[in-house]
N, C-alpha and C positions, 0 to 999 in steps of 0.2 A: 352556677354552683354545682359541683359534682358531689352527689351524696351517696352514690353507690348503694342504692336502696336494697337490691336483691342480695348483694354481697354482705351488707351489714346484717340483714336478717339471718344469714348463715353464721355470721360472726357471733351474734347474740346467742344463737343456738349452740355453737361450738364452745362458748365460754360458760355455758350453763350445765348444772348437774341434772342429768335426766336418764331415762332408760333403765337398764338393768341395775346400775349402781344405785339409783334412786330407790328402786324397789327393794334391794338388799338392805339399804340403810333403814328404810321404814320397818322392815321385819326385825332388824337388829335392835333398834332403839325401843321398839314395842316390847321385845323380849326382855331387855334389861329393865325397863320400867316396871313391867309386870312382875318380874322376879323380886325387885326391891319392895314394891307396894304390897306384896303378899307376905312379907316377913312380919311376924306379930310384934316384935320389938320396935321396928321402924314404924309400924302402924300406930303403936301407942304414942309415938312422938309426933304423930300427925303428918306423916309423909305425904306429899302431893307433888308429883313430878311434872315438869314442863320443859319443853325444848327451848334453848337459848342459843346465842351465837349467830354467826352468819348463815348457818344452815336454817335456823328457825326464821331469820329475817329474810331469807331467800336472796341474800346478797353475796353468797359464797361462789367463788369461781370453780369451774371444773379443773381437776378431778375431785376436789373436796376430800380432805384427809381425815376429818374427825367430825363427830356429832356431839354437841354438849347437852347433857341432860342435867337440869337444875333440880336438886332434891330439896324441896322446901319443907322444913320440919316446923309446921305451924304451931305445934304445942310447946315448942322450946323457945329460947330467947338468947340474947347475947350474954346472959349469965351462964349459959351452958358451956361445958368444956368441949372444944373441938376434937380433942383426942378421943373422948368417949363416942362421939357421933361418927367420926371418921373410921374408927376401929370396927364399929358395928357394921357399917356399910361395906368395908373391906372384907369382913368375915363372910358376909352373905355372898358377895361376888366370888371370892376365892373358893368357897365351898362348891360353887356351881361350875366355875370356869378354870380354877387352878391358877397358880402363879406362873409367870413366864419362865422364871429360873428353874421351875420344876416341870417344864414341858407344857404348861398351861397358857392362858391368854391374858392374865391380869398383871398390870404393872402399877405399883404404888407410887404415886407422884406427890409433889409437895403438898397439894391441897385437894387433889382429885384422884379418882381411881379410874384407870384406863383399861378398857377391854378391847383386845384386837379381834378384828373379823377379817381373816385372811382372804385373799382373792382365790376364786376357783381356778384350778389349773394354772396356766401361765399368764392369766389376765391381770397383770400387776396393777393396772389402773382401777380395778374393782376393789382393791384392799382399802380398808379404813378402820377407824377405831371409834368407840363410844367413850366419852369422858363423863363420869358421874361426879358432880360437884355438890357437896353438902352446903346448905344455907339455912340460916335462922332469921326470923323476923327482926327488922330494925326500923321501927316506925312504918312508913309506907314503902320502905326499901328493904334490902336484905343484907345480911352479913355472911361473908364466906371466910373460911379459915385464912389467916395470914400465911404467906408463903414461907415465912421464917418460923419453923416449928418450935424454936426456942421461946417464941413469944406466946405459945399456946397456954402456958401456965400463968400468964399475966392477964388479968381480966380487962385491962385498958387497951391492950394491943392484940389480943388473940383473934378478933374478928375485924374484917375490912369491909366497909360499906360499899355496896354496889347496887345497880338497878337495871339489870339486863331486860327484865320483863317490860318495864316502862319504855326502855329504848326501842324494844321491838314494836310497841304500840305507836311510838312517835315515828318510827320508820314507815309503818303502814299509813299513818296520817299524812306524811309528806308525799308518799307515793300516790295516794288517792285524792289528794286535795284538788279542788276544782281549778286551782291556779297552777298546778304542777304540769309541766310539759308532757305531751303524749306523742306517740308516733302512730298515726292512724287512730284507732280506737284503744290503743294499748298504753297503759301507764308506763312511763319510760324510766322512772327513777331507779328501780331495782336492777333492771338489765344494764343500765349505764354504770351502776356501781360494780356490777360483776365485770364489766369491761375495764373499768378503772383498776380493779384488783389484778386483772390479767396484765395490764400495762405495768403496774408496779412490780409484779413478779418478773416480768421480762427485763426490766431496766434497773431494778434495785436488788433483785434476788434475795439474798440473806441480809442485806443491809437494812437499817432502820430508816424511816418508820415502816411498820408492817401494814398489812391489809386493813386492820381495824382503824388505824389512824387515818388512812386514806379515805375510808368510808365515812368517818366522822367529819373530816374536812369537807367532803362532798355534801354531807348532810347539812352543814351550816350554810353552804352556798345555795343549795336547792331550797332550803327552808326560807332563806332571805330573798328568793326570787331572782338570783343573779345569773341563773342558767336559763337560756332561752333557745328556742329552735323547735322544728317539727320533724327532724330527721335524726337518725342515730348518729350520723357523722357530725352534724352541727352540735348536738347535745354533748357528745364526747369531747369535741374540740373545746367547747365552752367549759366543760367540767375540768378538763386538764388545766386550763388557765386558772380557774378558780381554786383548784387544789393547790396550785403553785402559790397563789396569793395567801391562802390560809397557812401554808407552811412558812412563808416568809414572815408572817405575823408571829407564828409560833416560835421563831428563832429568838425573839425578844420577850414574848408574853406567854409562851407555852400554849398548849392546846388543852381545852377544858372538856371534862366529861359532859356530854350533852344533857344529862339529866341532873346530876349532882352539882355541876358548876365548879367542881374542884379540879386541880391539875391532873391530867392523865398520868398514870404510872404504868410502866417505868418511864421516867422523864428522859428526854433526849437532849443532847448537847446542842448549843447554838450551831456548831459546825454541821452536825447531822441534819438539822432542819434546813440549813442553808443549802447544803448539797442536794437534798431532796427537792427543795423549791426550784433550784436552778435546773435540775433535770426535768421536772414537770413543765417548767416554763419553756424549755427547749422543745419538748415533745408537743406542747400546745402550739408553738410556732410552726412546727412541721405539720401538725394537723390542719392549721389554718392555710398553709401552703397547699395541702391536698385538696381543700375545698375549692381552690382556684385553678387546679390542674385539670387535665383531661382524664378520662376514666382510667386508662392504663397507668399513667404516672401517679394518679391519686391512689390507686390500689397498691402500688409498690410502696408508697409512703406509709399507708395504713398498715400494711403487712409488717413493715419495719417497726411501727409503733406497737402493734398488738402481739407480735411474736407468734409462738407456737405453743401447743400443749400436747398431750398424749394423742389427740385426734389429728395432729398435723398443724399447718398454718391456720390461725384462727379465722382470718379473712381470706376467702377464696378469690382467685383471679377472675375478672370478667372474661367472657368468651372473646377470643381473639387477642388477648393480652399476654405478654411474656412476663416472667418474674422480674425482669430488668426494668419494667415500666414502659416498654415499647410495644407497639402493635405487632402482632405476628401476621405479616402480609400473606394473604391468600389462604389462611388457615382458620377454620372455625373451631377454636379451642373449646374444650369442655371444661366448665368450671368445677372446682373441687367443692363438694357439698358436705354438709354436716347433718345432724339430726333435723327432722322436719320442724321441730318447734322446741323452744326453750321453756323448761318448767323448773321451778325450785322443788326441793324435797317437800312432800306432803308432811304436814306438821302434826296433826292428831294430838293437839296439846291437852285436850281434856280439861 
């Protein structure tokens, strides 16, 4: 079996958010959180910020375009009006950063406030944004404003139940479980999810399902113990197959929120699920073919599967292999390398 150990170590690193961008994102979300938590009005409402989303779960792929900050207003409830809360959050951020249309950095979105952090110089891959999302307690879960602002005046529909904090905890539990696969001494779940998101981006681009739905499908498969192996190549091949299975089921039964058990929104059509399932099944078959191939042929297949990002091809070629999957006779090729190690963004959740 050809597992391309060294090449996959680089692939994991190349698909992971690290280095300068990680440091800039830490500084940015710390700044935004500190600004909001220092406001006396928001403080009276019991503001307590925490990171959520793929950034916080350490499952986001490079380059990572946004960081989600969850604004938990613990002194409020679902009886509170989203308009009042949203407007106060927006005022604080606009006063500091200014509106985009007035030369500033704040964009008012359906239920969150986005702050842009431009890239220094011409380094476009270092640009990102921080999204501030207001939330109120809803039992052990949280309510966030409905995307439809017309519903904010109606108490029964103004809030939408969600539980990103518990999903983050469940993600950590799956990753660190004694039964969860590892590569060497390293927990493999989160790096494999980052690779899956990279595969989805390469082969589905703007089509649905998005990265979160791929992650949730993988979560179900890993939690059920259906993914096995002790190398990145085996685990990614197995995960591709299991994501295809989950998507095929979703074509008739939908995909459920892993915490709430309710159908995920927005819902996808049967055709969208089926197309995605077939695409992932085809990629799984190609991955299984790579496991049986020689090193050069295997690398060519995996490069086709994983594609490229701003760092170049995600998986480097082994020494002596050409991009066509054939050996370069008499040439000791130098492999393309990426960052020395893959790390998710530091979370500092407080």
